[in-house]
All heavy atoms as an XYZ file, in Angstrom:
623
protein
N      -5.235      6.194     -0.550
C      -4.830      7.015     -1.613
C      -3.567      7.808     -1.213
O      -3.273      7.942     -0.107
C      -5.996      8.041     -1.973
C      -6.752      7.667     -3.168
S      -7.832      8.929     -3.702
C      -9.272      8.278     -2.752
N      -2.923      8.372     -2.168
C      -1.734      8.972     -2.027
C      -1.930     10.470     -1.478
O      -2.918     11.031     -1.921
C      -0.806      9.135     -3.245
O      -1.485      9.822     -4.304
C      -0.348      7.695     -3.749
N      -1.092     10.995     -0.761
C      -1.048     12.255     -0.334
C      -0.317     13.063     -1.224
O       0.855     12.775     -1.672
C      -0.466     12.444      1.193
O      -1.065     11.623      1.934
C      -0.622     13.873      1.585
N      -0.802     14.296     -1.729
C      -0.048     15.048     -2.744
C       0.589     16.186     -2.048
O       0.025     16.821     -1.057
C      -1.093     15.426     -3.910
O      -2.110     16.331     -3.248
C      -1.605     14.299     -4.673
N       1.625     16.581     -2.601
C       2.296     17.925     -2.161
C       2.838     18.558     -3.272
O       2.640     18.107     -4.415
C       3.418     17.590     -1.074
S       4.713     16.509     -1.874
N       3.258     19.833     -3.145
C       3.678     20.665     -4.252
C       4.770     19.868     -5.222
O       4.662     20.069     -6.419
C       4.425     21.873     -3.809
N       5.616     19.108     -4.543
C       6.632     18.400     -5.454
C       5.976     17.265     -6.290
O       6.685     16.673     -7.266
C       7.764     17.828     -4.559
O       7.206     16.823     -3.707
N       4.730     16.949     -6.092
C       4.089     15.926     -6.801
C       3.340     16.388     -8.026
O       2.742     15.564     -8.776
C       3.042     15.192     -5.886
C       3.793     14.310     -4.838
O       5.000     13.919     -5.017
O       3.161     13.901     -3.830
N       3.285     17.663     -8.244
C       2.592     18.250     -9.437
C       3.286     17.748    -10.585
O       4.417     17.543    -10.798
C       2.544     19.765     -9.281
C       1.655     20.334     -8.094
C       1.645     21.915     -8.157
C       0.778     22.179     -7.002
N       0.697     23.648     -6.921
N       2.399     17.528    -11.652
C       2.915     16.953    -12.966
C       4.167     17.720    -13.505
O       4.998     17.103    -14.006
C       1.763     17.003    -13.935
C       0.511     16.936    -13.006
C       0.965     17.741    -11.801
N       4.159     18.976    -13.322
C       5.285     19.813    -13.885
C       6.544     19.535    -13.184
O       7.625     19.891    -13.587
C       4.967     21.312    -13.865
C       4.735     21.897    -12.592
C       3.321     21.965    -12.093
O       2.455     21.291    -12.618
O       2.946     22.580    -11.228
N       6.536     18.942    -12.041
C       7.690     18.527    -11.243
C       7.960     17.164    -11.307
O       8.785     16.588    -10.470
C       7.444     18.972     -9.759
C       7.355     20.476     -9.549
O       8.053     21.085    -10.193
N       6.496     20.859     -8.661
N       7.558     16.471    -12.325
C       7.855     14.960    -12.421
C       8.684     14.831    -13.626
O       8.719     15.544    -14.617
C       6.511     14.314    -12.703
C       5.579     14.262    -11.407
C       4.375     13.556    -11.576
N       3.580     13.455    -10.368
C       2.479     12.750    -10.230
N       1.938     12.174    -11.257
N       1.847     12.934     -9.132
N       9.327     13.655    -13.570
C      10.313     13.244    -14.623
C       9.711     12.039    -15.351
O       9.371     11.122    -14.800
C      11.613     12.887    -13.959
C      12.622     12.277    -14.963
C      12.200     13.911    -13.145
N       9.706     12.205    -16.705
C       9.029     11.116    -17.470
C      10.028      9.886    -17.355
O      11.264     10.046    -17.520
C       9.036     11.627    -18.915
C       9.921     12.799    -18.889
C       9.994     13.323    -17.498
N       9.429      8.755    -17.222
C      10.229      7.442    -17.189
C       9.422      6.367    -18.109
O       8.247      6.517    -18.347
C      10.421      6.888    -15.741
C      11.187      7.855    -14.958
C       8.961      6.623    -15.124
N      10.178      5.434    -18.511
C       9.616      4.406    -19.237
C      10.031      3.038    -18.692
O      11.360      2.930    -18.337
C       9.880      4.446    -20.733
O       9.515      3.425    -21.450
N       9.231      2.101    -18.433
C       9.653      0.807    -17.941
C       8.640     -0.315    -18.449
O       7.634     -0.065    -18.890
C       9.768      0.787    -16.438
C       8.384      0.931    -15.675
C       8.420      0.171    -14.330
C       8.222      2.525    -15.337
N       9.213     -1.571    -18.421
C       8.499     -2.641    -18.773
C       8.201     -3.527    -17.613
O       9.152     -3.787    -16.827
C       9.104     -3.511    -19.839
C       9.351     -2.770    -21.174
C       9.953     -3.680    -22.190
N      10.252     -2.936    -23.317
C       9.357     -2.615    -24.318
N       8.061     -2.909    -24.200
N       9.721     -1.909    -25.372
N       6.949     -3.729    -17.294
C       6.568     -4.500    -16.041
C       5.650     -5.620    -16.481
O       4.941     -5.624    -17.532
C       5.801     -3.684    -15.093
C       4.627     -3.004    -15.619
C       6.913     -2.541    -14.482
C       3.842     -2.228    -14.489
N       5.558     -6.752    -15.698
C       4.615     -7.824    -16.022
C       3.162     -7.258    -16.116
O       2.745     -6.429    -15.386
C       4.779     -8.696    -14.828
C       6.017     -8.398    -14.262
C       6.353     -6.995    -14.461
N       2.370     -7.922    -16.980
C       1.050     -7.443    -17.234
C       0.210     -7.589    -15.983
O      -0.635     -6.580    -15.724
C       0.534     -8.404    -18.313
C       1.648     -8.878    -19.049
C       2.857     -8.882    -17.990
N       0.355     -8.587    -15.144
C      -0.440     -8.681    -13.896
C      -0.255     -7.533    -13.002
O      -1.118     -6.999    -12.306
C      -0.083     -9.939    -13.257
C      -0.768    -11.106    -13.917
C      -0.523    -12.462    -13.057
C      -1.172    -13.603    -13.786
N      -1.312    -14.695    -13.052
N       1.034     -6.934    -12.842
C       1.170     -5.761    -12.040
C       0.599     -4.513    -12.689
O      -0.077     -3.771    -11.938
C       2.775     -5.535    -11.874
C       3.475     -6.684    -10.960
C       3.089     -4.218    -11.170
C       4.905     -6.636    -10.852
N       0.766     -4.453    -13.986
C       0.090     -3.237    -14.661
C      -1.445     -3.282    -14.366
O      -2.093     -2.195    -14.021
C       0.327     -3.202    -16.108
N      -2.036     -4.466    -14.535
C      -3.456     -4.612    -14.298
C      -3.862     -4.266    -12.896
O      -4.840     -3.667    -12.611
C      -3.924     -6.065    -14.570
C      -3.798     -6.384    -16.204
C      -3.911     -7.949    -16.449
O      -4.130     -8.698    -15.530
O      -3.732     -8.211    -17.697
N      -3.104     -4.759    -11.915
C      -3.428     -4.463    -10.589
C      -3.260     -2.998    -10.212
O      -4.120     -2.436     -9.551
C      -2.407     -5.166     -9.623
N      -2.275     -2.261    -10.699
C      -2.107     -0.842    -10.521
C      -3.150     -0.042    -11.231
O      -3.776      0.915    -10.643
C      -0.774     -0.380    -11.045
C      -0.636      1.141    -10.977
C       0.359     -1.007    -10.157
N      -3.555     -0.505    -12.372
C      -4.628      0.191    -13.136
C      -5.963      0.002    -12.458
O      -6.808      0.893    -12.392
C      -4.726     -0.272    -14.643
C      -3.478      0.280    -15.289
C      -3.393     -0.275    -16.858
O      -4.404     -0.837    -17.386
O      -2.293     -0.206    -17.464
N      -6.140     -1.191    -11.850
C      -7.438     -1.460    -11.151
C      -7.450     -0.612     -9.841
O      -8.621     -0.014     -9.530
C      -7.604     -2.941    -10.795
N      -6.325     -0.471     -9.170
C      -6.233      0.365     -8.094
C      -6.636      1.857     -8.446
O      -7.434      2.546     -7.727
C      -4.858      0.348     -7.413
C      -4.642      1.382     -6.313
C      -5.006      1.002     -4.951
C      -4.130      2.625     -6.593
C      -4.733      1.906     -3.986
C      -3.948      3.535     -5.668
C      -4.292      3.207     -4.298
O      -4.075      4.137     -3.311
N      -6.133      2.297     -9.498
C      -6.343      3.641     -9.916
C      -7.795      3.873    -10.263
O      -8.476      4.969     -9.856
C      -5.481      4.035    -11.280
N      -8.398      2.951    -10.956
C      -9.776      2.992    -11.286
C     -10.755      2.948     -9.996
O     -11.637      3.807     -9.915
C     -10.215      1.758    -12.132
O     -11.497      1.872    -12.505
N     -10.393      2.128     -8.975
C     -11.130      2.145     -7.881
C     -11.130      3.255     -6.959
O     -11.981      3.621     -6.284
C     -10.720      0.916     -7.002
C     -11.211     -0.494     -7.295
C     -10.886     -1.500     -6.336
N      -9.658     -1.475     -5.733
C      -8.565     -2.102     -6.287
N      -8.603     -2.954     -7.305
N      -7.351     -2.076     -5.622
N      -9.948      3.951     -6.986
C      -9.653      5.053     -6.198
C      -9.850      6.426     -6.799
O      -9.565      7.435     -6.275
C      -8.271      4.923     -5.514
C      -8.344      3.805     -4.525
O      -8.819      3.877     -3.371
N      -7.717      2.676     -4.851
N     -10.233      6.361     -8.111
C     -10.508      7.602     -8.916
C      -9.229      8.541     -9.040
O      -9.233      9.742     -8.952
N      -8.046      7.907     -9.150
C      -6.736      8.466     -9.380
C      -6.190      8.085    -10.851
O      -6.563      7.202    -11.403
C      -5.790      8.186     -8.369
C      -6.136      8.775     -7.122
C      -5.384      6.810     -8.222
N      -5.240      8.984    -11.340
C      -4.709      8.637    -12.555
C      -3.675      7.426    -12.363
O      -3.179      7.244    -11.303
C      -3.843      9.931    -12.995
C      -4.703     11.057    -13.373
C      -3.914     12.316    -13.783
N      -3.003     12.590    -12.701
C      -2.019     13.444    -12.717
N      -1.774     14.108    -13.818
N      -1.315     13.630    -11.650
N      -3.371      6.801    -13.456
C      -2.507      5.638    -13.379
C      -1.170      6.116    -12.871
O      -0.544      5.395    -12.066
C      -2.394      4.923    -14.768
C      -3.622      4.207    -15.168
C      -3.313      3.282    -16.410
C      -3.196      4.073    -17.589
N      -3.048      3.323    -18.805
N      -0.656      7.278    -13.379
C       0.581      7.725    -12.914
C       0.601      7.923    -11.459
O       1.619      7.487    -10.698
C       0.952      9.068    -13.594
O       1.136      8.847    -14.921
C       2.209      9.567    -13.023
N      -0.486      8.434    -10.918
C      -0.520      8.660     -9.478
C      -0.560      7.260     -8.541
O       0.008      7.219     -7.646
C      -1.816      9.432     -8.959
C      -1.665     10.870     -9.504
O      -0.602     11.406     -9.519
O      -2.744     11.416     -9.867
N      -1.172      6.327     -9.396
C      -1.232      4.926     -8.651
C       0.194      4.325     -8.637
O       0.614      3.839     -7.656
C      -2.194      4.019     -9.438
N       0.937      4.549     -9.749
C       2.319      3.962     -9.784
C       3.176      4.728     -8.728
O       4.002      4.036     -8.101
C       2.906      4.110    -11.156
C       2.511      2.973    -12.089
C       1.508      3.180    -13.013
C       3.136      1.759    -12.040
C       1.073      2.247    -13.925
C       2.618      0.654    -12.987
C       1.711      0.894    -13.799
O       1.314     -0.039    -14.650
N       2.991      6.101     -8.679
C       3.801      6.756     -7.744
C       3.470      6.368     -6.272
O       4.323      6.123     -5.423
C       3.488      8.186     -7.910
C       4.144      9.088     -6.683
C       4.099      8.810     -9.154
N       2.166      6.106     -6.018
C       1.725      5.598     -4.673
C       2.427      4.228     -4.354
O       3.111      4.193     -3.149
C       0.264      5.334     -4.716
C      -0.325      4.530     -3.502
N      -0.468      5.169     -2.277
C      -0.651      3.295     -3.381
C      -0.905      4.275     -1.441
N      -1.042      3.119     -2.071
N       2.467      3.376     -5.248
C       3.118      2.046     -4.918
C       4.576      2.174     -4.812
O       5.245      1.418     -4.061
C       2.606      1.035     -5.841
C       1.270      0.501     -5.614
C       0.177      0.933     -6.574
C       0.883     -0.162     -4.386
C      -1.136      0.622     -6.237
C      -0.488     -0.491     -4.208
C      -1.429     -0.063     -5.055
N       5.128      3.008     -5.673
C       6.614      3.177     -5.647
C       6.996      3.787     -4.258
O       8.104      3.434     -3.643
C       7.068      4.065     -6.732
C       7.113      3.440     -8.202
C       7.324      4.455     -9.229
C       8.177      2.304     -8.111
N       6.157      4.785     -3.827
C       6.511      5.334     -2.462
C       6.366      4.356     -1.412
O       7.120      4.446     -0.462
C       5.597      6.626     -2.270
C       5.916      7.680     -3.233
C       4.851      8.854     -2.930
O       3.811      8.708     -2.769
N       5.348     10.099     -3.225
N       5.389      3.523     -1.463
C       5.236      2.512     -0.486
C       6.422      1.542     -0.418
O       6.889      1.182      0.567
C       3.936      1.584     -0.745
C       2.576      2.266     -0.416
C       1.410      1.254     -0.724
C       2.594      2.533      1.136
N       6.793      1.263     -1.629
C       8.046      0.422     -1.647
C       9.332      0.967     -1.189
O      10.300      0.284     -0.653
N       9.407      2.292     -1.312
C      10.642      3.024     -0.874
C      10.687      3.401      0.597
O      11.588      3.793      1.155
C      10.799      4.259     -1.707
C      10.990      3.983     -3.186
C      11.118      5.338     -3.949
C      12.515      3.319     -3.367
N       9.583      3.200      1.357
C       9.444      3.511      2.766
C      10.313      2.535      3.482
O      10.465      1.311      3.056
C       8.065      3.380      3.197
C       7.140      4.386      2.838
C       5.803      4.147      3.335
O       5.376      3.300      4.055
N       4.821      5.183      3.005
N      11.110      3.031      4.500
C      11.995      2.123      5.275
C      11.034      1.150      5.959
O      10.074      1.387      6.460
C      12.688      3.084      6.312
C      11.877      4.438      6.240
C      11.088      4.450      4.919
N      11.632     -0.114      6.018
C      10.955     -1.139      6.657
C      10.997     -0.935      8.147
O      11.917     -0.332      8.711
C      11.668     -2.486      6.315
N       9.929     -1.332      8.859
C       9.854     -1.248     10.308
C      10.410     -2.559     10.877
O       9.593     -3.498     10.954
C       8.369     -0.894     10.698
C       8.090      0.504     10.885
O       8.970      1.305     10.875
N       6.855      0.784     10.910
N      11.552     -2.655     11.070
C      11.998     -3.927     11.734
C      11.324     -4.227     13.074
O      11.440     -3.355     13.928
C      13.489     -3.805     11.967
C      13.793     -2.211     11.841
C      12.554     -1.683     11.217
N      10.780     -5.285     13.196
C      10.109     -5.730     14.430
C      10.866     -7.118     14.899
O      11.029     -7.941     14.119
C       8.622     -5.963     14.254
C       7.910     -6.634     15.410
C       7.872     -4.807     13.719
N      11.174     -6.975     16.139
C      11.852     -8.258     16.591
C      10.849     -9.541     16.584
O       9.618     -9.309     16.619
C      12.306     -8.093     18.101
O      11.297     -8.121     18.916
N      11.421    -10.672     16.495
C      10.512    -11.787     16.314
C       9.510    -12.008     17.589
O       8.313    -12.237     17.357
C      11.315    -13.029     16.254
C      10.559    -14.257     15.938
C      11.374    -15.474     15.696
O      12.375    -15.344     15.013
O      11.160    -16.565     16.254
N       9.927    -11.663     18.653
C       8.969    -11.810     19.827
C       7.867    -10.694     19.735
O       6.717    -11.006     20.094
N       8.195     -9.484     19.394
C       7.189     -8.458     19.238
C       6.254     -8.828     18.284
O       4.957     -8.510     18.336
C       7.901     -7.132     18.816
C       8.648     -6.462     20.054
C       9.327     -5.262     19.495
O       9.318     -4.832     18.437
O      10.105     -4.581     20.371
N       6.630     -9.393     17.058
C       5.680     -9.737     15.925
C       4.780    -10.830     16.423
O       3.596    -10.741     16.192
N       5.332    -11.715     17.157
C       4.416    -12.853     17.620
C       3.454    -12.362     18.714
O       2.297    -12.745     18.651
C       5.336    -13.948     18.172
C       6.135    -14.648     17.031
C       4.527    -15.068     19.017
C       7.178    -15.719     17.403
N       3.833    -11.469     19.543
C       3.053    -10.913     20.546
C       2.009    -10.135     19.954
O       0.814    -10.258     20.298
C       3.943    -10.069     21.562
C       3.183     -9.535     22.637
C       4.011     -8.696     23.598
O       5.097     -9.355     24.093
O       3.679     -7.577     23.885
N       2.263     -9.299     19.031
C       1.319     -8.607     18.301
C       0.122     -9.412     17.590
O      -1.041     -9.232     17.719
C       1.886     -7.581     17.323
C       0.949     -6.760     16.590
C       1.581     -5.678     15.725
C       0.585     -4.810     14.964
N       1.283     -3.863     14.014
N       0.696    -10.419     16.972
C      -0.115    -11.431     16.273
C      -1.091    -12.168     17.261
O      -2.358    -12.285     17.004
C       0.717    -12.478     15.424
C      -0.121    -13.444     14.679
C      -1.046    -12.737     13.679
C       0.799    -14.366     13.988
N      -0.594    -12.471     18.400
C      -1.374    -13.109     19.516
C      -2.476    -12.202     19.868
O      -3.680    -12.624     20.111
C      -0.467    -13.653     20.602
C      -1.327    -14.300     21.702
C      -1.917    -15.586     21.267
O      -1.196    -16.322     20.594
N      -3.173    -15.846     21.522
N      -2.144    -10.923     20.160
C      -3.107     -9.934     20.622
C      -4.319     -9.927     19.527
O      -5.455     -9.718     19.894
C      -2.498     -8.645     20.921
C      -1.645     -8.578     22.163
S      -0.730     -7.134     22.342
C      -1.951     -5.905     22.222
N      -3.822     -9.722     18.272
C      -4.855     -9.648     17.292
C      -5.751    -10.986     17.127
O      -6.978    -10.778     16.945
C      -4.228     -9.324     15.767
C      -3.498     -8.013     15.755
C      -2.605     -7.908     14.597
O      -2.114     -8.869     13.921
N      -2.424     -6.688     14.026
N      -5.083    -12.062     17.312
C      -5.911    -13.326     17.286
C      -6.914    -13.293     18.470
O      -8.057    -13.772     18.376
C      -5.055    -14.584     17.291
C      -4.269    -14.724     16.033
S      -3.065    -16.044     16.102
C      -4.034    -17.414     16.458
N      -6.510    -12.791     19.622
C      -7.430    -12.791     20.875
C      -8.480    -11.887     20.456
O      -9.703    -12.302     20.890
C      -6.566    -12.302     22.082
C      -5.629    -13.337     22.516
O      -5.626    -14.530     22.162
O      -4.749    -12.967     23.349
N      -8.258    -10.729     19.918
C      -9.362     -9.877     19.620
C     -10.408    -10.532     18.613
O     -11.683    -10.403     18.766
C      -8.847     -8.572     18.961
C      -8.119     -7.685     19.796
C      -7.516     -6.459     19.156
O      -7.980     -6.008     18.076
O      -6.429     -6.028     19.641
N      -9.839    -11.149     17.658
C     -10.712    -11.889     16.641
C     -11.590    -12.946     17.393
O     -12.859    -13.030     17.201
C     -10.004    -12.562     15.495
C     -10.809    -13.494     14.766
C      -9.329    -11.450     14.532
N     -10.948    -13.740     18.297
C     -11.744    -14.693     19.047
C     -12.878    -14.027     19.895
O     -13.919    -14.562     19.994
C     -10.746    -15.531     19.864
C      -9.913    -16.577     19.133
C      -8.842    -17.071     20.132
C     -10.744    -17.661     18.545
N     -12.519    -12.903     20.503
C     -13.565    -12.246     21.310
C     -14.662    -11.738     20.530
O     -15.855    -11.948     20.842
C     -12.987    -11.043     21.966
S     -11.779    -11.523     23.400
N     -14.379    -11.195     19.193
C     -15.444    -10.787     18.293
C     -16.288    -11.914     17.868
O     -17.608    -12.014     17.805
C     -14.839    -10.066     17.113
C     -14.189     -8.728     17.449
C     -13.531     -8.226     16.299
C     -15.211     -7.683     17.979
N     -15.683    -13.152     17.672
C     -16.429    -14.306     17.161
C     -17.262    -14.848     18.238
O     -18.450    -15.201     17.962
C     -15.418    -15.471     16.651
C     -14.726    -15.229     15.377
C     -13.572    -16.267     15.210
C     -15.675    -15.218     14.210
N     -16.783    -14.903     19.390
C     -17.618    -15.373     20.649
C     -18.702    -14.441     20.754
O     -19.832    -14.774     21.119
C     -16.739    -15.442     21.865
C     -15.773    -16.629     21.805
C     -14.960    -16.648     23.013
N     -13.977    -17.749     22.924
C     -12.664    -17.578     23.251
N     -12.297    -16.483     23.726
N     -11.841    -18.550     23.115
N     -18.593    -13.054     20.687
C     -19.610    -12.139     20.875
C     -20.698    -12.214     19.830
O     -21.874    -11.937     20.048
C     -19.072    -10.706     20.930
N     -20.404    -12.659     18.602
C     -21.308    -12.676     17.563
C     -22.222    -13.952     17.587
O     -23.170    -14.051     16.884
C     -20.571    -12.563     16.223
O     -19.822    -13.871     16.026
N     -21.924    -14.756     18.415
C     -22.714    -16.072     18.491
C     -23.936    -15.889     19.262
O     -24.241    -15.228     20.083
C     -22.044    -17.187     19.179
C     -20.886    -17.631     18.260
C     -20.165    -18.804     18.867
N     -18.993    -19.277     17.960
C     -18.237    -20.158     18.172
N     -18.333    -20.813     19.326
N     -17.382    -20.522     17.289
């Protein structure tokens, strides 16, 4: 869920209008329903996520992290047998 702060209060928001694909609208509305938030808050949540700076990871670091995660999954699978 989104974190709210004083600047997120409805009186501090600017009305906007946009046209988006129905599947995106349905997904955002489903998110809002599942999380008990208003549709506006759900849209703000996803806009904020999209505006966050990307965390550039070098190719080697990404592969190394993935390998560690795969090793953890394998250990869990072996332990569950």
